[in-house]
matplotlib code that plots the C-alpha trace (Angstrom):
import matplotlib.pyplot as plt

x = [22.2, 24.1, 21.1, 20.9, 24.6, 24.3, 21.2, 22.8, 25.9, 23.7, 21.8, 25.1, 26.4, 23.1, 23.4, 27.0, 25.8, 23.1, 25.2, 28.6, 29.3, 30.0, 33.7, 35.0, 35.2, 38.7, 38.7, 37.1, 36.2, 39.2, 38.5, 40.6, 39.8, 41.0, 39.7, 40.0, 37.9, 37.4, 38.7, 39.1, 37.9, 38.4, 37.3, 35.8, 34.7, 31.6, 28.3, 25.0, 26.0, 29.7, 33.0, 36.7, 39.2, 40.0, 43.8, 46.1, 48.8, 49.6, 48.2, 44.6, 42.7, 42.3, 43.5, 43.3, 43.7, 44.9, 45.8, 44.3, 47.2, 46.4, 42.9, 43.4, 46.9, 48.0, 49.6, 51.5, 50.4, 47.0, 44.5, 45.0, 45.0, 44.1, 43.9, 42.3, 40.5, 37.5, 37.6, 34.9, 32.0, 32.8, 32.4, 28.8, 29.5, 32.2, 31.6, 33.3, 33.3, 34.0, 34.4, 35.7, 37.6, 34.8, 36.6, 35.3, 33.9, 33.2, 32.6, 33.8, 35.1, 36.3, 35.9, 35.8, 36.2, 35.4, 37.0, 39.2, 36.2, 33.1, 32.4, 33.6, 31.3, 31.6, 30.8, 27.9, 26.5, 22.8, 20.9, 18.9, 16.5, 15.8, 13.2, 12.0, 8.2, 7.9, 8.0, 9.7, 12.6, 15.6, 16.8, 18.0, 21.5, 23.3, 24.8, 23.3, 24.4, 23.8, 24.3, 25.3, 24.2, 27.6, 30.7, 34.1, 36.9, 40.2, 43.3, 46.0, 47.2, 47.7, 45.5, 42.4, 42.0, 38.5, 37.9, 35.6, 33.6, 32.8, 31.6, 29.6, 27.8, 26.9, 25.7, 23.4, 22.0, 21.3, 19.8, 17.4, 16.3, 17.6, 20.0, 20.3, 19.0, 20.6, 20.8, 19.2, 17.8, 18.6, 20.1, 18.9, 19.3, 18.5, 14.7, 12.6, 10.9, 8.8, 10.5, 9.2, 10.1, 8.1, 8.7, 11.5, 10.7, 11.2, 14.2, 15.1, 17.5, 19.0, 22.1, 23.3, 25.4, 27.4, 29.5, 31.6, 35.4, 36.2, 36.8, 34.7, 33.4, 32.3, 33.2, 35.9, 39.1, 39.7, 41.2, 43.9, 41.7, 42.4, 45.7, 47.0, 50.4, 51.5, 50.9, 49.0, 45.6, 43.6, 39.8, 37.9, 35.3, 32.6, 33.0, 31.0, 31.5, 28.8, 27.4, 24.3, 21.6, 19.5, 17.2, 14.8, 15.2, 16.9, 20.2, 22.4, 25.6, 24.6, 25.2, 28.9, 29.2, 31.4, 28.6, 26.3, 25.8, 26.6, 28.9, 30.3, 28.8, 28.9, 28.5, 27.5, 28.1, 27.3, 30.1, 29.2, 30.1, 32.9, 30.8, 28.1, 28.6, 25.1, 21.4, 20.4, 16.9, 17.4, 17.8, 14.9, 12.6, 14.4, 13.0, 14.0, 13.3, 12.2, 12.2, 11.3, 10.3, 8.2, 5.7, 2.0, -0.6, -4.1, -6.6, -7.4, -4.6, -1.6, 1.8, 2.8, 5.8, 5.4, 7.5, 7.1, 8.6, 8.0, 9.0, 8.7, 9.4, 10.3, 11.7, 13.6, 12.5, 14.7, 13.5, 14.1, 16.9, 20.0, 20.8, 17.5, 15.7, 12.1, 11.4, 7.9, 6.5, 5.2, 4.2, 4.4, 3.6, 4.3, 3.1, 3.5, 2.6, 1.8, 0.7, -2.4, -3.8, -2.2, -1.2, -1.7, -0.7, 0.5, -0.1, -0.1, -3.0, -3.8, -5.9, -2.5, 0.9, 3.7, 6.8, 10.2, 13.2, 16.9, 18.8, 22.2, 23.8, 26.3, 26.3, 26.1, 22.8, 19.7, 16.5, 13.2, 10.0, 6.3, 4.6, 0.9, -0.2, -3.3, -3.1, -5.4, -6.2, -8.3, -8.8, -10.2, -12.1, -11.3, -8.7, -7.1, -6.0, -4.5, -4.7, -1.0, 2.0, 4.5, 7.7, 10.7, 14.3, 17.8, 21.2, 21.9, 25.1, 23.8, 20.7, 19.0, 20.1, 21.2, 20.0, 18.1, 15.0, 13.7, 10.4, 10.7, 8.1, 5.0, 2.9, 0.6, -3.1, -5.1, -8.9, -11.2, -11.6, -15.0, -15.5, -17.0, -15.8, -12.3, -12.0, -8.5, -8.1, -4.4, -1.4, 2.0, 4.5, 7.8, 9.2, 12.6, 12.9, 16.0, 16.1, 18.4, 18.3, 15.8, 17.4, 20.9, 22.6, 25.3, 28.9, 31.0, 32.4, 28.9, 27.7, 30.5, 29.1, 25.6, 27.0, 28.7, 25.4, 23.6, 26.3, 25.8, 22.1, 22.5, 24.9, 22.5, 19.7, 21.9, 23.1, 19.5, 18.2, 21.2, 20.5, 16.8, 17.8, 20.2, 17.7, 15.2]
y = [-15.8, -16.1, -17.8, -20.3, -21.2, -21.7, -23.8, -25.9, -26.4, -27.4, -30.0, -31.3, -31.8, -33.4, -35.8, -36.6, -37.5, -39.7, -41.6, -41.8, -45.1, -45.1, -45.4, -48.6, -48.8, -48.4, -51.7, -54.8, -57.8, -59.9, -63.6, -66.2, -69.8, -73.3, -75.8, -79.4, -81.4, -84.9, -84.3, -81.1, -77.5, -73.9, -70.7, -67.7, -64.2, -63.1, -61.4, -63.0, -63.6, -63.7, -64.6, -63.9, -66.4, -65.9, -65.2, -65.7, -63.4, -64.8, -68.2, -69.2, -70.6, -74.2, -77.7, -81.2, -83.7, -87.0, -89.0, -89.5, -87.5, -84.5, -84.5, -85.3, -84.4, -81.1, -79.8, -79.4, -81.7, -81.7, -79.1, -75.7, -72.2, -69.2, -65.4, -63.4, -60.2, -60.0, -57.0, -54.4, -55.7, -59.3, -59.1, -60.4, -64.1, -66.7, -69.5, -72.9, -75.4, -79.0, -82.3, -85.8, -88.8, -91.4, -93.3, -94.0, -90.6, -87.0, -83.8, -80.3, -79.3, -75.9, -72.7, -69.1, -65.7, -62.3, -58.9, -60.4, -60.1, -61.9, -65.6, -68.1, -69.6, -73.4, -75.9, -78.2, -75.7, -75.3, -72.8, -74.8, -71.9, -71.4, -74.1, -75.1, -74.9, -78.6, -80.2, -83.3, -81.1, -80.1, -76.5, -74.0, -72.7, -69.8, -72.2, -72.8, -75.4, -75.9, -79.4, -79.0, -82.6, -82.9, -85.0, -83.5, -85.6, -84.7, -85.1, -83.7, -81.7, -78.0, -77.9, -78.8, -75.3, -73.9, -70.7, -67.9, -68.2, -71.8, -70.9, -67.9, -70.2, -72.5, -69.6, -68.5, -72.0, -72.1, -68.6, -69.6, -72.7, -75.0, -77.9, -81.5, -84.7, -85.0, -81.2, -79.4, -76.9, -73.9, -73.1, -75.3, -75.1, -77.3, -76.8, -79.2, -78.0, -79.8, -82.2, -82.1, -85.6, -85.3, -81.6, -79.5, -76.7, -76.4, -77.1, -80.5, -82.0, -80.7, -79.3, -82.1, -81.5, -84.5, -85.8, -83.5, -83.3, -85.7, -89.0, -90.7, -93.8, -92.1, -92.2, -89.6, -89.6, -86.4, -83.7, -81.8, -81.3, -81.3, -79.7, -80.5, -79.3, -75.8, -73.3, -75.8, -74.9, -76.8, -77.3, -77.6, -80.2, -77.4, -77.9, -80.6, -82.2, -81.1, -82.3, -82.5, -85.1, -85.5, -88.1, -88.3, -86.1, -86.4, -87.0, -89.6, -91.3, -91.8, -88.0, -88.6, -91.8, -91.7, -93.4, -90.3, -88.8, -85.2, -84.5, -81.3, -78.9, -75.1, -73.8, -70.2, -68.2, -64.5, -62.2, -59.7, -56.0, -55.1, -52.3, -52.4, -56.0, -56.6, -56.0, -52.5, -52.0, -48.3, -48.0, -46.4, -48.7, -49.9, -50.2, -53.1, -53.9, -57.4, -59.6, -63.2, -66.4, -69.3, -72.1, -72.1, -74.9, -74.2, -77.1, -78.6, -76.4, -77.8, -76.2, -72.8, -70.6, -67.0, -63.9, -60.9, -57.5, -54.8, -53.2, -53.8, -51.8, -53.4, -52.4, -54.2, -54.7, -55.9, -59.1, -60.6, -62.8, -60.7, -63.1, -62.6, -59.7, -59.4, -57.8, -56.4, -55.7, -52.1, -52.3, -54.6, -53.7, -56.5, -57.1, -60.3, -62.5, -66.2, -67.7, -69.4, -66.3, -63.3, -60.3, -60.1, -58.1, -59.1, -56.9, -57.5, -59.4, -57.0, -59.7, -60.9, -59.4, -60.3, -60.8, -62.4, -63.3, -62.5, -65.3, -64.0, -61.1, -60.5, -61.0, -63.3, -64.2, -66.1, -64.2, -66.2, -64.5, -65.4, -63.3, -62.9, -62.1, -61.1, -62.1, -60.0, -61.1, -59.1, -62.2, -64.1, -61.0, -61.9, -61.5, -64.6, -65.2, -68.0, -68.9, -70.0, -67.7, -67.9, -69.0, -67.3, -67.3, -66.1, -65.8, -62.0, -60.0, -56.5, -54.4, -53.7, -56.9, -57.9, -61.5, -64.3, -65.4, -68.9, -70.4, -73.2, -75.6, -77.0, -75.4, -72.6, -72.9, -69.7, -69.3, -66.5, -63.9, -64.4, -67.9, -69.8, -73.2, -71.9, -73.8, -73.8, -71.5, -71.8, -73.2, -71.5, -74.4, -72.6, -69.1, -67.4, -63.7, -61.5, -58.5, -55.4, -52.0, -49.7, -46.4, -45.3, -43.0, -40.7, -41.3, -38.5, -37.5, -37.4, -35.2, -32.8, -32.6, -32.1, -29.2, -27.8, -28.0, -26.2, -23.5, -23.1, -22.8, -20.3, -18.3, -18.3, -17.0, -14.3, -13.1, -13.1, -11.1, -8.7, -8.1, -7.4, -4.8, -3.1, -3.1, -1.2]
z = [67.0, 70.3, 71.9, 69.0, 69.3, 73.1, 72.8, 70.1, 72.2, 75.2, 73.1, 71.8, 75.4, 76.5, 73.5, 74.5, 78.1, 76.7, 74.2, 75.8, 77.5, 81.2, 82.0, 83.5, 87.3, 88.5, 90.5, 88.9, 91.0, 92.1, 92.3, 94.2, 93.8, 94.6, 92.1, 90.9, 88.4, 87.3, 84.7, 82.7, 83.3, 82.1, 83.8, 82.1, 83.0, 81.2, 80.9, 80.0, 76.4, 76.0, 77.7, 77.9, 79.3, 83.0, 83.2, 86.2, 85.0, 81.5, 82.2, 81.4, 84.4, 83.2, 83.8, 82.3, 85.0, 83.5, 86.6, 90.0, 91.4, 89.2, 90.7, 94.4, 95.4, 97.0, 93.8, 91.8, 90.4, 92.1, 93.0, 91.5, 93.2, 91.0, 91.3, 88.5, 87.7, 85.5, 83.0, 82.8, 80.7, 81.5, 85.3, 85.8, 86.0, 86.5, 84.0, 84.3, 81.4, 82.5, 80.7, 81.6, 80.3, 80.5, 83.2, 86.7, 87.9, 87.0, 88.8, 89.9, 93.3, 94.5, 96.6, 95.5, 97.2, 95.7, 96.4, 99.2, 101.5, 102.7, 103.0, 100.4, 97.9, 97.6, 94.8, 95.6, 98.0, 98.8, 101.0, 103.6, 104.3, 100.6, 100.3, 96.9, 96.1, 95.7, 99.2, 97.7, 96.7, 98.8, 98.9, 96.3, 95.4, 93.8, 91.2, 87.7, 85.2, 81.4, 80.1, 76.4, 75.5, 73.7, 74.4, 75.0, 76.3, 77.9, 75.6, 77.9, 75.0, 74.7, 71.6, 73.6, 74.9, 74.2, 72.5, 73.6, 70.4, 71.2, 74.7, 73.4, 71.0, 73.9, 76.0, 73.1, 72.9, 76.7, 76.8, 73.9, 75.8, 73.0, 72.7, 71.4, 73.1, 76.5, 76.9, 79.8, 77.2, 79.4, 82.8, 85.6, 89.4, 92.3, 92.5, 90.6, 87.4, 84.9, 82.6, 79.0, 77.7, 74.4, 73.6, 72.3, 74.8, 78.5, 80.7, 82.0, 84.5, 87.8, 89.4, 91.8, 94.9, 95.8, 98.6, 100.8, 100.3, 103.1, 101.2, 103.8, 102.1, 98.9, 95.2, 95.5, 97.7, 99.6, 97.4, 99.2, 102.3, 106.0, 107.1, 103.6, 102.5, 103.8, 101.0, 98.8, 97.3, 99.9, 99.5, 102.7, 103.6, 103.2, 99.5, 97.8, 94.4, 92.0, 88.6, 86.5, 86.6, 83.4, 85.0, 87.8, 90.9, 93.3, 91.7, 93.2, 92.4, 88.8, 88.2, 89.0, 87.0, 83.9, 81.8, 81.8, 78.4, 77.3, 80.3, 78.7, 81.2, 81.9, 85.4, 86.1, 89.3, 89.7, 90.6, 93.4, 93.2, 95.6, 96.9, 98.1, 99.4, 100.8, 100.3, 101.6, 103.1, 103.2, 99.4, 97.5, 95.5, 92.4, 89.0, 86.7, 83.0, 82.2, 79.1, 79.1, 77.4, 78.6, 77.9, 78.5, 78.0, 76.8, 77.1, 73.6, 72.1, 73.8, 74.6, 73.2, 73.6, 75.0, 75.0, 77.3, 78.1, 80.7, 84.0, 87.7, 90.9, 94.2, 97.6, 100.3, 103.9, 106.7, 108.5, 111.9, 110.5, 109.7, 106.9, 105.1, 103.6, 102.3, 98.9, 98.0, 94.5, 94.2, 90.6, 87.5, 83.9, 81.4, 77.8, 76.0, 73.1, 72.5, 69.2, 70.7, 72.5, 70.8, 72.9, 76.6, 79.6, 83.1, 86.2, 90.0, 91.5, 94.3, 96.1, 97.4, 98.3, 95.9, 98.0, 97.9, 100.1, 99.6, 101.4, 102.4, 104.3, 101.5, 97.7, 95.8, 97.3, 96.2, 95.6, 95.6, 94.5, 94.8, 92.1, 92.2, 88.7, 86.6, 82.9, 80.7, 77.1, 74.7, 72.5, 75.4, 76.7, 80.3, 83.1, 84.4, 88.0, 90.1, 93.7, 93.5, 93.1, 90.2, 92.0, 90.4, 91.7, 90.7, 92.2, 92.4, 92.8, 93.3, 94.1, 91.7, 90.0, 86.6, 86.6, 85.0, 87.0, 86.4, 87.3, 89.9, 91.2, 89.6, 86.8, 87.8, 86.6, 85.8, 85.7, 84.8, 87.5, 89.1, 87.9, 90.9, 89.4, 88.8, 85.5, 84.1, 81.1, 80.8, 82.7, 83.0, 82.7, 82.5, 82.6, 82.3, 82.8, 82.3, 84.6, 84.5, 86.3, 84.6, 85.5, 84.5, 87.1, 85.6, 86.6, 88.2, 84.9, 83.3, 86.2, 85.3, 81.7, 83.1, 85.3, 82.2, 80.3, 83.1, 83.0, 79.3, 79.7, 82.5, 80.4, 77.5, 79.6, 81.1, 77.6, 76.3, 79.3, 79.0, 75.3, 76.1, 78.7, 76.4, 73.6, 75.8]

ax = plt.figure().add_subplot(projection="3d")
ax.plot(x, y, z, "-o")
ax.set_aspect("equal")
plt.show()
């Protein structure tokens, strides 16, 4: 009876450890930002699917700039300086919703610092070393943008404040790769990916970095730059205006023109953890869970959507450049489904090494991967390989990351393993993969419960052995 009670108590404690949510970290990421927009913006703290308004004290972090002075002066009125903390559960991303007044120009300009440490992150930034797969492209960025395809104009009235429910609905649309005409149908970055002009699937359009905040012969005057006004929320020349281009790459002045359609945009920037602040090559291999959606093309059958789910293990290797780290895939186990082929699996193509690069000595950083894959299909009765890697990238804020990896570059053609003619069986045209840490590590309080459980088990064993000795 005593043993039964102790074992039951132990199992109850173990269940509590398994089911109890982890307590919030004592210190959440602090964000300081100087921002201006042509014309309206609002800042949000969020996770992948939902947001809460960013609050500087009791004031929502937002502005509707209705005059040139509101946009470009060293305010107030003018550029705005903000300090806010993102609450637990909503500390993965900073989201910025922007819209304009359909007059002259449009764009967002600003600079951000996290945790009062490390370098600033600027709007319109690119990472020159992080080259895109297509040689005609520029370089990549930690920013992502979703073009809603909808109109929203400034009213300069208090009632124009957005609600979290409105933004959550737009995030859901972006994450499902949907949207009306003029939408980007998902989150897009700087690297070129395939435009689907006649299809309802696949992302389209590009993040566009514009002119620097210098006012030197461009569309925009300088916005509180240079020496500025002492104490004013100055924005340095390192920051560039940024926008979204729905048309042909590369984006030019047209992306900042007031005539562009669906200029209601949402920008996304990952929030780094305050500790650790940088990639760690001494960390053990990390496992991540993956789920994703994408588009394949099968000759004679056309385009088809796909879904997948699985796990991967990678490790980080230091490189000769202190601002770059190499990642290496150790294992990959993914299963998926597509209507035209049925079920399939994806594993590593061991003919090649699957590697990646983390660009940055601190978080947030950009992670680019070159995944070498084998696609195995029972219905086809063959394994498919490619001589080209699948290029995937994501801005990441931690190691292991919680991030959305997107396919960049041209489609990847797969042929039957061993086929001397390498005839294309299917082509992977687009892929988006959500990644999160696979293993949960108990918090200090949970370790206390684990220790208590072990104590109970030890006590139970002692009592049972003691009873057995007395009985003999």
